[in-house]
DRENLOLUM-374011 format. One record per residue (C-alpha): residue number from 1; residue in one letter; x, y, z. Coordinates in nm, 4 decimals. Example, Ala and Ser with C-alpha at 12.3 -4.5 7.8 and 13.67 -1.06 7.14 Angstrom:
! residues 2
resi;resn;u;v;w
1;A;1.2300;-0.4500;0.7800
2;S;1.3670;-0.1060;0.7140
END
This chain:
! residues 310
resi;resn;u;v;w
1;M;-0.7562;-0.1825;-3.5527
2;L;-0.7210;-0.3539;-3.2157
3;I;-1.0690;-0.2956;-3.0700
4;K;-1.3281;-0.4336;-3.3116
5;E;-1.6119;-0.2344;-3.1546
6;S;-1.4234;0.0946;-3.2113
7;A;-1.7075;0.2704;-3.3937
8;L;-1.9500;0.1934;-3.1119
9;V;-1.6888;0.2839;-2.8504
10;Q;-1.6292;0.6211;-3.0137
11;E;-2.0025;0.6828;-3.0323
12;A;-2.0362;0.6095;-2.6601
13;L;-1.7471;0.8430;-2.5815
14;D;-1.8879;1.1211;-2.8001
15;N;-2.2257;1.0897;-2.6272
16;S;-2.0785;1.0380;-2.2780
17;D;-2.2895;0.7224;-2.2637
18;L;-2.1251;0.4985;-2.0053
19;D;-2.4044;0.2401;-2.0180
20;Q;-2.3525;0.1935;-2.3919
21;L;-1.9786;0.1499;-2.3392
22;K;-2.0293;-0.1027;-2.0590
23;S;-2.2682;-0.3030;-2.2797
24;L;-1.9776;-0.3742;-2.5156
25;V;-1.7648;-0.5320;-2.2432
26;K;-1.7691;-0.9120;-2.2136
27;V;-1.5626;-1.0975;-1.9554
28;Q;-1.2843;-1.2938;-2.1251
29;S;-0.9951;-1.4536;-1.9386
30;R;-0.6727;-1.3877;-2.1297
31;E;-0.3375;-1.5680;-2.1260
32;I;-0.0914;-1.4122;-1.8816
33;N;0.2471;-1.3014;-2.0176
34;P;0.4988;-1.3542;-1.7320
35;N;0.7853;-1.1601;-1.8955
36;T;0.9641;-0.9137;-1.6667
37;N;1.2599;-0.8363;-1.8934
38;F;1.0943;-0.5323;-2.0518
39;K;1.2954;-0.2122;-2.0890
40;S;1.0582;0.0551;-2.2178
41;P;0.7124;0.0469;-2.0533
42;L;0.5047;0.2963;-2.2513
43;M;0.2266;0.4871;-2.0750
44;L;-0.1022;0.5130;-2.2646
45;S;-0.4043;0.7046;-2.1374
46;A;-0.6790;0.4452;-2.1250
47;H;-0.9535;0.6861;-2.2325
48;K;-0.7921;0.7608;-2.5708
49;L;-0.9231;0.5121;-2.8255
50;K;-0.6815;0.6196;-3.0978
51;H;-0.3816;0.5388;-2.8770
52;L;-0.5191;0.2014;-2.7664
53;N;-0.5811;0.0908;-3.1240
54;K;-0.2133;0.1481;-3.2052
55;I;-0.0875;-0.1034;-2.9493
56;P;-0.0174;-0.3865;-3.2010
57;E;0.2081;-0.1651;-3.4128
58;L;0.4055;-0.0140;-3.1236
59;T;0.7618;-0.1435;-3.0889
60;T;0.7717;-0.1266;-2.7104
61;D;0.7985;-0.4406;-2.4978
62;A;0.5476;-0.3246;-2.2344
63;I;0.2311;-0.1141;-2.2228
64;I;0.0942;0.0664;-1.9169
65;L;-0.2793;0.1314;-1.9517
66;N;-0.3208;0.4361;-1.7321
67;L;-0.6307;0.4992;-1.5206
68;E;-0.4680;0.7450;-1.2810
69;D;-0.2916;1.0755;-1.3548
70;G;-0.3922;1.2322;-1.6850
71;V;-0.7421;1.0820;-1.6785
72;S;-1.0041;1.3246;-1.5475
73;Q;-1.2404;1.2128;-1.2728
74;E;-1.5402;1.2063;-1.5072
75;M;-1.3502;0.9978;-1.7641
76;K;-1.2164;0.7326;-1.5245
77;P;-1.5258;0.5039;-1.5527
78;F;-1.5022;0.5239;-1.9321
79;A;-1.1298;0.4526;-1.9212
80;L;-1.1861;0.1452;-1.7036
81;S;-1.4315;-0.0023;-1.9550
82;M;-1.1878;0.0712;-2.2362
83;V;-0.9115;-0.1113;-2.0482
84;M;-1.1394;-0.4144;-2.0287
85;L;-1.2096;-0.3966;-2.4024
86;T;-0.8366;-0.3656;-2.4705
87;L;-0.7526;-0.6686;-2.2550
88;N;-1.0220;-0.8653;-2.4367
89;A;-0.8611;-0.7722;-2.7668
90;L;-0.5164;-0.8753;-2.6406
91;Q;-0.5957;-1.2367;-2.5522
92;K;-0.2297;-1.3220;-2.6082
93;S;0.0362;-1.0523;-2.6307
94;D;0.4143;-1.0475;-2.6662
95;K;0.4046;-0.7125;-2.4845
96;T;0.3666;-0.7070;-2.1059
97;I;0.0302;-0.5415;-2.0372
98;I;0.0185;-0.3462;-1.7111
99;V;-0.2814;-0.1546;-1.5761
100;R;-0.2047;0.1459;-1.3589
101;V;-0.5031;0.1796;-1.1267
102;N;-0.5844;0.4639;-0.8903
103;A;-0.4750;0.4696;-0.5274
104;L;-0.6565;0.2146;-0.3126
105;D;-0.8624;0.4791;-0.1335
106;E;-0.9386;0.6646;-0.4576
107;G;-1.1108;0.3864;-0.6503
108;G;-0.8253;0.1404;-0.6845
109;V;-0.9908;-0.1292;-0.4737
110;E;-1.2972;-0.1335;-0.6960
111;E;-1.0904;-0.1186;-1.0145
112;I;-0.8781;-0.4169;-0.9132
113;A;-1.1908;-0.6179;-0.8252
114;L;-1.3299;-0.5605;-1.1744
115;L;-0.9991;-0.6137;-1.3564
116;N;-0.9195;-0.9532;-1.2040
117;A;-1.1505;-1.1349;-1.4449
118;F;-0.9760;-0.9736;-1.7459
119;R;-0.6285;-1.0823;-1.6288
120;P;-0.3804;-0.8066;-1.7095
121;D;-0.0203;-0.9263;-1.6789
122;A;0.0365;-0.6847;-1.3913
123;I;-0.1429;-0.4212;-1.1887
124;R;0.0512;-0.1123;-1.0870
125;V;-0.0664;0.0614;-0.7707
126;P;0.0262;0.4225;-0.6783
127;K;0.0589;0.5965;-0.3428
128;V;0.1712;0.2821;-0.1597
129;K;0.3153;0.3549;0.1835
130;T;0.3622;0.0428;0.3953
131;P;0.4065;-0.3357;0.3748
132;E;0.0500;-0.3578;0.5041
133;D;-0.0661;-0.1705;0.1925
134;V;0.1137;-0.4306;-0.0186
135;E;-0.0531;-0.7141;0.1691
136;T;-0.3904;-0.5516;0.0986
137;I;-0.3063;-0.5328;-0.2724
138;L;-0.1987;-0.8978;-0.2776
139;G;-0.5291;-0.9946;-0.1213
140;L;-0.7225;-0.7958;-0.3826
141;C;-0.5417;-0.9224;-0.6943
142;D;-0.5793;-1.2601;-0.8580
143;E;-0.2755;-1.4685;-0.7614
144;E;-0.1536;-1.4999;-1.1222
145;I;-0.1384;-1.1218;-1.1730
146;A;0.1960;-0.9574;-1.0906
147;I;0.2101;-0.6591;-0.8574
148;H;0.3949;-0.3408;-0.9557
149;L;0.4323;-0.0528;-0.7099
150;S;0.4860;0.3195;-0.7621
151;I;0.7433;0.4535;-0.5158
152;E;0.6249;0.8114;-0.4779
153;T;0.5569;0.8744;-0.1079
154;K;0.8044;0.9447;0.1700
155;E;0.6686;0.6434;0.3584
156;A;0.7323;0.4113;0.0623
157;W;1.0841;0.5515;0.0346
158;L;1.1538;0.4788;0.4008
159;N;0.9971;0.1317;0.3715
160;L;1.1538;0.0390;0.0375
161;E;1.3367;-0.2656;0.1751
162;Q;1.0170;-0.4073;0.3255
163;L;0.7746;-0.3606;0.0362
164;K;0.8515;-0.6907;-0.1361
165;T;0.6265;-0.9001;0.0854
166;S;0.5723;-1.1675;-0.1819
167;P;0.7379;-1.3033;-0.4996
168;R;0.4363;-1.1576;-0.6813
169;V;0.5786;-0.8068;-0.6183
170;Q;0.7924;-0.7803;-0.9299
171;A;0.8584;-0.4128;-1.0134
172;F;0.9106;-0.0741;-0.8498
173;Y;0.8607;0.2499;-1.0457
174;L;1.0344;0.5634;-0.9194
175;G;0.7716;0.8404;-0.9184
176;I;1.0199;1.1174;-0.8633
177;L;0.7900;1.4175;-0.9146
178;D;0.5358;1.2981;-0.6575
179;L;0.8156;1.1860;-0.4257
180;F;0.9747;1.5312;-0.4335
181;A;0.6378;1.6973;-0.3756
182;D;0.5718;1.4705;-0.0770
183;M;0.9144;1.5527;0.0678
184;K;0.8667;1.9240;-0.0041
185;L;1.1695;1.9332;-0.2338
186;S;1.1835;2.1581;-0.5388
187;Q;1.1493;1.9781;-0.8703
188;A;1.4167;2.2150;-1.0000
189;L;1.6630;1.9868;-0.8203
190;I;1.5907;1.7068;-1.0675
191;T;1.8886;1.7496;-1.2980
192;V;2.1371;1.5021;-1.4422
193;E;2.4261;1.6759;-1.2648
194;N;2.2798;1.6919;-0.9133
195;P;2.4519;1.4484;-0.6724
196;L;2.1271;1.4254;-0.4731
197;I;1.9592;1.2665;-0.7760
198;H;2.2526;1.0266;-0.8166
199;Q;2.2093;0.9201;-0.4546
200;I;1.8334;0.8697;-0.4983
201;L;1.8790;0.6656;-0.8157
202;A;2.1581;0.4582;-0.6607
203;R;1.9601;0.3732;-0.3479
204;F;1.6464;0.2964;-0.5480
205;L;1.8397;0.0681;-0.7842
206;L;2.0473;-0.1158;-0.5248
207;T;1.7625;-0.1699;-0.2803
208;S;1.5301;-0.2928;-0.5544
209;K;1.7937;-0.5319;-0.6846
210;A;1.8797;-0.6552;-0.3348
211;V;1.5193;-0.7520;-0.2584
212;G;1.4663;-0.9050;-0.6051
213;V;1.2441;-0.6414;-0.7641
214;K;1.2841;-0.4835;-1.1071
215;P;1.3698;-0.1101;-1.0719
216;I;1.2183;0.1180;-1.3364
217;S;1.3477;0.4727;-1.3531
218;F;1.1197;0.7732;-1.3641
219;V;0.9288;0.9146;-1.6601
220;Y;1.0899;1.2167;-1.8299
221;Q;0.8047;1.4599;-1.8880
222;E;0.9649;1.6608;-2.1717
223;Y;0.8864;1.3881;-2.4235
224;Q;0.9923;1.6008;-2.7225
225;N;1.3358;1.6804;-2.5752
226;K;1.5410;1.4005;-2.7265
227;I;1.8761;1.5358;-2.6074
228;G;1.7622;1.5817;-2.2478
229;F;1.6105;1.2345;-2.2405
230;Q;1.9301;1.0777;-2.3733
231;K;2.1328;1.2393;-2.0949
232;W;1.9151;1.0648;-1.8368
233;L;1.9359;0.7346;-2.0243
234;D;2.3157;0.7514;-2.0417
235;L;2.3415;0.8256;-1.6698
236;E;2.0985;0.5497;-1.5761
237;K;2.2692;0.2900;-1.7942
238;Q;2.6036;0.3827;-1.6393
239;M;2.4478;0.3300;-1.2960
240;G;2.3045;-0.0116;-1.3860
241;F;1.9419;0.0536;-1.4820
242;D;1.7900;-0.1410;-1.7700
243;A;1.4355;0.0026;-1.7792
244;K;1.2764;0.3482;-1.7894
245;G;0.9173;0.4637;-1.8155
246;C;0.8290;0.6186;-2.1521
247;L;0.5683;0.8666;-2.2737
248;S;0.6115;0.8380;-2.6509
249;P;0.7263;0.5940;-2.9203
250;K;1.0359;0.8104;-2.9740
251;Q;1.1315;0.7669;-2.6096
252;V;1.0757;0.3919;-2.6505
253;A;1.3209;0.3807;-2.9426
254;Q;1.5855;0.5727;-2.7472
255;T;1.5392;0.3568;-2.4382
256;Q;1.5673;0.0300;-2.6261
257;A;1.8730;0.1510;-2.8171
258;T;2.0457;0.2603;-2.4952
259;F;1.9567;-0.0309;-2.2691
260;G;1.9905;-0.3019;-2.5315
261;L;2.3207;-0.4864;-2.5733
262;D;2.5425;-0.3525;-2.8481
263;A;2.7218;-0.5961;-3.0761
264;K;3.0498;-0.5852;-2.8786
265;E;2.8815;-0.6471;-2.5422
266;R;2.6826;-0.9382;-2.6807
267;A;2.9847;-1.0941;-2.8523
268;R;3.1904;-1.0695;-2.5316
269;A;2.9156;-1.2234;-2.3172
270;E;2.8509;-1.5054;-2.5632
271;H;3.2230;-1.5839;-2.5864
272;I;3.2606;-1.5956;-2.2068
273;V;2.9581;-1.8220;-2.1617
274;K;3.0742;-2.0615;-2.4339
275;A;3.4352;-2.0717;-2.3109
276;F;3.3409;-2.1206;-1.9454
277;E;3.0906;-2.3977;-2.0142
278;L;3.3492;-2.5784;-2.2272
279;Q;3.6113;-2.5589;-1.9504
280;Q;3.3533;-2.6460;-1.6835
281;S;3.2756;-2.9700;-1.8681
282;K;3.6445;-3.0555;-1.8108
283;G;3.6241;-2.9745;-1.4412
284;V;3.7907;-2.6320;-1.4726
285;T;3.6135;-2.3232;-1.3323
286;G;3.8944;-2.0661;-1.3517
287;F;4.1216;-2.0129;-1.6538
288;S;4.2991;-1.7569;-1.8708
289;D;4.1236;-1.6738;-2.1958
290;E;4.3273;-1.5400;-2.4898
291;K;4.0643;-1.2801;-2.5750
292;Y;3.9214;-1.1576;-2.2424
293;G;4.1769;-1.2553;-1.9779
294;F;4.0892;-1.4427;-1.6612
295;I;3.7419;-1.6011;-1.6519
296;D;3.5871;-1.7658;-1.3484
297;E;3.2361;-1.8457;-1.2256
298;P;3.1383;-1.4903;-1.1134
299;I;3.2419;-1.3518;-1.4535
300;Y;3.0483;-1.6317;-1.6248
301;K;2.7378;-1.5608;-1.4165
302;G;2.7614;-1.1920;-1.5030
303;A;2.7785;-1.2669;-1.8746
304;L;2.4907;-1.5115;-1.8470
305;A;2.2751;-1.2556;-1.6631
306;L;2.3574;-0.9931;-1.9270
307;L;2.2380;-1.2197;-2.2079
308;K;1.9287;-1.3252;-2.0148
309;G;1.8343;-0.9633;-1.9466
310;A;1.8729;-0.8748;-2.3121
END
């Protein structure tokens, strides 16, 4: 059990006693995990104690503690206290721990101010629109905490190239349902076959990569539809994505299996890196390899990046 005070937490939740829950929270400054190579960030509703206590046994590489959508207005203060208790319990974690706060004008400012002392690895902010919004977020967050942004407004879409105003901005999440609603587009258009979706994914990926931000593809809401989810994963991998938001452990397993290197890809990359570095030590940076043909520095860098990302 992750949260040692679970019995008292559950009692406070059952009695809707926010004061009792807050009394359990002690400020503890945890060790930041700087990893950005995660592939399967799993969304957990922060007001559900049972889900939070399962964090140590989950096989995902990143957890998003959610304070926004899916948490009712009356439960948000309880969820915030439970996030603090969870961060206290995760003083050092091999999983990247991200807190998804509410929009700045819907409680996010206050949430960030309280969360700074508990040092999540990253804070994800929704409804961002402009570079000025990002500057506000940077000013609110402790400088060691990474900034993740949800791209889900038409303004954010138009300003995508300008939203990385600092190296601390490390990830963009495509919030496609909210984005379509904001643009007054039917969600029925969101299909694997639609060229419009291909264009959106391509622009999101390429722009994010060009400005040095990790692009994370949208959450697939039908979390029990394994076949439908795999179709999106296959398309996104083909396009160059290596991360997708998840809603269940089953989605995590599929995502990691799809975006992870298979044995052949790894063997090829390792061979190229070893062969190039051997030839480079002799002053040669372009040569013919018996197994994989011509190898030069760009091919070497690609193989190196592939291994690093894995």
